C-alpha positions as CSV (number, residue, x, y, z in Angstrom):
1,M,40.2,-279.9,-44.5
2,M,36.5,-280.5,-44.5
3,L,34.1,-279.7,-47.3
4,V,30.6,-278.4,-46.9
5,D,27.7,-280.9,-47.2
6,Q,27.3,-280.4,-51.0
7,P,30.6,-280.4,-52.9
8,Y,31.4,-277.9,-55.7
9,V,29.6,-278.9,-58.8
10,P,30.6,-277.0,-62.0
11,P,28.1,-276.2,-64.7
12,A,27.3,-279.1,-67.0
13,M,29.3,-279.2,-70.2
14,P,27.1,-278.2,-73.1
15,A,26.3,-280.9,-75.6
16,T,27.8,-280.5,-79.1
17,G,25.3,-282.7,-81.0
18,P,22.2,-284.9,-80.7
19,A,24.2,-288.0,-79.7
20,E,25.5,-286.3,-76.7
21,K,22.2,-284.9,-75.7
22,E,20.9,-288.5,-75.5
23,S,23.8,-289.9,-73.6
24,A,24.0,-290.2,-69.8
25,P,25.9,-287.5,-67.8
26,L,29.7,-288.1,-67.8
27,G,31.1,-289.7,-64.7
28,T,34.6,-289.0,-63.4
29,A,36.1,-292.0,-65.0
30,A,34.7,-291.2,-68.4
31,R,35.5,-287.5,-68.2
32,E,39.2,-288.3,-67.7
33,H,39.5,-289.0,-71.4
34,V,37.5,-286.0,-72.7
35,S,39.3,-282.8,-73.7
36,L,37.5,-280.0,-72.0
37,L,39.9,-277.4,-73.6
38,S,41.6,-278.0,-77.0
39,I,44.0,-275.5,-78.6
40,S,45.3,-275.8,-82.1
41,G,48.0,-273.8,-83.9
42,L,47.6,-270.9,-81.6
43,T,49.6,-267.7,-82.3
44,A,49.3,-264.5,-80.4
45,G,51.3,-261.6,-79.0
46,Y,51.4,-257.9,-78.2
47,G,51.2,-255.5,-81.2
48,D,54.1,-256.4,-83.6
49,V,55.7,-258.7,-81.0
50,Q,54.6,-262.4,-81.5
51,V,54.9,-264.5,-78.4
52,L,53.1,-267.7,-79.1
53,W,54.0,-269.7,-82.2
54,G,51.6,-272.5,-83.2
55,V,50.7,-273.8,-79.7
56,D,48.8,-277.2,-79.5
57,L,47.4,-278.1,-76.1
58,Q,44.7,-280.2,-74.5
59,V,43.2,-280.2,-71.1
60,K,41.3,-283.2,-70.0
61,A,38.1,-282.7,-68.1
62,G,38.4,-283.5,-64.4
63,A,42.2,-283.4,-64.4
64,I,44.9,-281.0,-63.2
65,T,47.2,-280.1,-66.1
66,C,50.2,-277.9,-65.8
67,I,52.1,-275.6,-68.2
68,V,55.8,-275.2,-67.1
69,G,58.8,-273.4,-68.5
70,S,61.3,-270.6,-67.7
71,N,60.4,-267.0,-67.1
72,G,59.4,-265.3,-70.4
73,A,58.6,-268.5,-72.2
74,G,55.1,-267.4,-73.0
75,K,53.1,-269.2,-70.3
76,S,51.2,-266.2,-69.0
77,T,50.5,-264.9,-72.4
78,L,49.0,-268.4,-73.2
79,L,46.6,-268.1,-70.3
80,R,45.7,-264.5,-71.2
81,T,45.0,-265.5,-74.8
82,I,42.8,-268.4,-73.7
83,S,40.8,-266.0,-71.4
84,G,40.4,-263.4,-74.1
85,M,42.7,-260.8,-72.7
86,V,45.2,-261.1,-75.7
87,R,43.9,-261.2,-79.2
88,V,44.3,-264.5,-81.1
89,N,46.3,-264.0,-84.4
90,S,45.6,-267.5,-85.8
91,G,44.6,-271.0,-84.6
92,T,41.6,-272.1,-82.6
93,I,40.4,-272.4,-79.0
94,N,37.7,-275.0,-78.4
95,F,36.1,-275.2,-75.0
96,A,33.5,-277.7,-73.9
97,G,32.6,-278.4,-77.6
98,R,32.3,-274.8,-78.6
99,D,34.7,-272.8,-80.8
100,L,35.5,-269.7,-78.6
101,T,38.4,-268.4,-80.7
102,G,38.5,-264.7,-80.3
103,A,35.9,-264.6,-77.5
104,T,36.0,-261.6,-75.1
105,P,36.9,-262.1,-71.4
106,D,33.3,-261.8,-70.4
107,A,32.3,-264.5,-72.9
108,M,35.0,-266.8,-71.8
109,L,34.0,-266.3,-68.1
110,S,30.3,-267.0,-69.1
111,A,31.4,-270.1,-70.9
112,G,33.1,-271.5,-67.8
113,V,36.7,-270.4,-67.8
114,A,38.0,-268.5,-64.8
115,H,41.5,-266.9,-64.7
116,V,43.4,-266.4,-61.5
117,P,46.1,-263.9,-62.7
118,E,49.7,-263.7,-61.7
119,G,50.0,-261.3,-58.8
120,R,46.5,-262.1,-57.6
121,R,45.1,-258.7,-58.5
122,L,42.8,-258.3,-55.4
123,F,40.8,-255.1,-55.1
124,R,42.3,-252.8,-52.5
125,G,39.9,-251.3,-50.0
126,L,37.5,-254.2,-50.3
127,S,37.1,-256.9,-47.7
128,I,37.9,-260.6,-48.3
129,R,34.2,-261.3,-48.5
130,D,33.5,-258.6,-51.1
131,N,36.5,-259.7,-53.2
132,L,35.1,-263.2,-53.2
133,L,31.6,-262.1,-54.1
134,L,32.9,-260.1,-57.0
135,G,33.8,-263.5,-58.5
136,A,30.1,-264.2,-58.8
137,Y,29.1,-260.9,-60.5
138,M,28.0,-262.5,-63.7
139,R,25.9,-265.2,-62.1
140,N,22.1,-265.2,-62.0
141,D,21.8,-267.7,-59.1
142,S,19.9,-267.0,-55.9
143,R,21.5,-265.5,-52.9
144,A,21.4,-268.9,-51.2
145,E,23.3,-270.5,-53.9
146,I,26.0,-267.9,-53.9
147,E,26.2,-268.0,-50.1
148,H,26.5,-271.8,-50.3
149,D,29.5,-271.5,-52.7
150,L,31.0,-268.8,-50.4
151,E,30.8,-271.3,-47.5
152,F,32.6,-273.9,-49.8
153,I,35.4,-271.4,-50.2
154,Y,35.5,-270.8,-46.4
155,S,35.6,-274.6,-45.8
156,M,38.7,-274.9,-48.0
157,F,40.4,-271.8,-46.6
158,P,39.1,-271.2,-43.0
159,I,41.5,-268.2,-42.5
160,L,39.5,-266.3,-45.1
161,K,36.3,-266.8,-43.0
162,E,38.1,-265.7,-39.8
163,R,39.2,-262.5,-41.5
164,E,36.4,-262.0,-44.0
165,K,36.0,-258.2,-43.1
166,Q,39.7,-257.5,-43.5
167,D,41.0,-255.6,-46.5
168,A,42.1,-258.4,-48.8
169,T,45.2,-256.7,-49.9
170,T,46.5,-256.7,-46.3
171,L,46.7,-260.4,-46.2
172,S,50.0,-262.4,-46.5
173,G,51.0,-263.5,-50.0
174,G,49.7,-267.0,-49.4
175,E,46.4,-265.8,-48.0
176,Q,45.9,-263.4,-50.9
177,Q,46.5,-266.4,-53.3
178,M,43.7,-268.2,-51.4
179,C,41.4,-265.3,-51.9
180,A,42.2,-265.0,-55.5
181,I,41.6,-268.7,-56.1
182,G,38.4,-268.4,-54.1
183,R,37.2,-265.5,-56.2
184,G,37.8,-267.6,-59.4
185,I,35.8,-270.5,-58.0
186,M,32.9,-268.2,-57.1
187,S,32.2,-267.8,-60.8
188,R,31.4,-271.6,-60.8
189,P,33.7,-272.4,-63.7
190,Q,34.3,-275.6,-65.5
191,L,38.0,-274.7,-65.9
192,L,40.1,-272.8,-63.3
193,M,43.3,-271.4,-64.7
194,I,45.9,-270.3,-62.2
195,D,49.0,-268.3,-63.2
196,E,52.1,-268.8,-61.0
197,L,50.6,-270.4,-58.0
198,S,53.9,-270.4,-55.9
199,L,55.5,-267.1,-57.1
200,G,56.9,-265.2,-54.0
201,L,55.4,-267.6,-51.5
202,A,57.0,-269.5,-48.6
203,P,57.2,-273.3,-49.1
204,R,54.6,-274.0,-46.3
205,A,52.1,-271.6,-48.0
206,V,52.7,-273.4,-51.3
207,E,52.1,-276.8,-49.7
208,K,48.8,-275.6,-48.2
209,L,47.7,-274.2,-51.5
210,G,48.6,-277.4,-53.2
211,E,46.6,-279.5,-50.7
212,A,43.6,-277.3,-51.3
213,L,43.8,-277.5,-55.1
214,L,43.9,-281.3,-54.9
215,E,40.7,-281.2,-52.7
216,I,39.0,-278.7,-55.1
217,N,39.9,-280.9,-58.0
218,R,38.5,-283.9,-56.3
219,A,35.3,-282.0,-55.8
220,G,34.9,-281.7,-59.5
221,L,36.8,-278.8,-60.9
222,T,39.3,-279.0,-63.8
223,I,42.4,-277.0,-63.2
224,L,45.1,-275.5,-65.6
225,L,48.1,-274.5,-63.7
226,V,51.0,-272.3,-65.0
227,E,54.1,-272.8,-62.8
228,Q,57.8,-272.1,-62.9
229,D,58.5,-274.5,-60.1
230,V,58.4,-277.8,-62.0
231,L,58.6,-279.9,-58.8
232,T,55.5,-278.2,-57.4
233,A,53.7,-278.5,-60.7
234,F,54.5,-282.1,-61.2
235,D,53.4,-282.9,-57.7
236,L,49.9,-281.5,-58.4
237,A,49.3,-282.3,-62.1
238,S,48.9,-285.5,-64.0
239,Q,49.6,-284.0,-67.5
240,A,52.2,-281.4,-68.4
241,F,53.1,-279.1,-71.3
242,V,56.6,-277.6,-71.5
243,V,56.7,-274.2,-73.2
244,E,59.9,-272.7,-74.5
245,T,60.1,-269.5,-76.6
246,G,56.3,-269.6,-77.2
247,R,56.2,-273.1,-78.4
248,V,55.2,-276.5,-76.8
249,S,58.5,-278.4,-76.8
250,L,57.4,-281.4,-74.8
251,S,54.2,-282.9,-73.4
252,G,53.0,-286.0,-71.7
253,S,52.3,-287.4,-68.2
254,T,54.1,-285.7,-65.4
255,A,55.3,-289.1,-64.3
256,E,57.0,-289.6,-67.7
257,L,58.4,-286.1,-68.0
258,A,59.8,-286.3,-64.5
259,E,62.1,-289.0,-65.7
260,D,63.1,-287.2,-68.9
261,P,66.8,-286.2,-68.7
262,R,66.0,-282.9,-70.5
263,I,63.5,-281.9,-67.9
264,R,65.6,-283.1,-65.0
265,Q,68.6,-281.1,-66.2
266,A,66.9,-277.9,-67.3
267,Y,64.3,-277.5,-64.7
268,M,65.1,-279.8,-61.7
269,G,68.8,-279.3,-61.4
270,I,69.3,-283.0,-61.4
């Protein structure tokens, strides 16, 4: 897959103090050790039903991080809480040096967090192109800049360019996921959160999406991936958090966790 001439460049991380304002921009090597997203003691749920219980989690800038666990463990609720769709009961959400605990979905998106929801949630009756452009609805950039980013999406997913006038909801499951990911990228986020990348998709479609995510990550975008398929998640991510009954039970590098007997038995069938 070929990229356009200028790669995706996410918004600069806001400085949190005078020392950071004076420092040089972070390069890839330096950013690997910086927490872009830091969650501490997070509790949340739906009405009287508590789903998350004291979740601690860090996402390093420039990395792909995954959250794995069984169905109903609280993974999707965690992403919804980060993006402001579920109310925080207690704990903190710090993003790019800012306390965004309790921020609304619009505020989170403006801060640089894009959420690709489970099930993709494309807009029926709108073309692929229009679905993608809706991802840029909060941007104040010029038409040329938005068109440039649209071409970046098309370079990653050429099938979307070929069918850009087609109703997005008539695409195959894998192609719809491409469109949903592209819509998220059109907001020019610092962090792209993807809920259940592989759900309901054929293995070949998952493989293509994985290759694209690695390319997008290399172009500068930090990714947080929720995934039931541990093998797929570990192939893509460098760091992982295992969520069980609303709590982080294990965390570490994917290389280390792939050798953990508990993970191999519970999630890999080994």
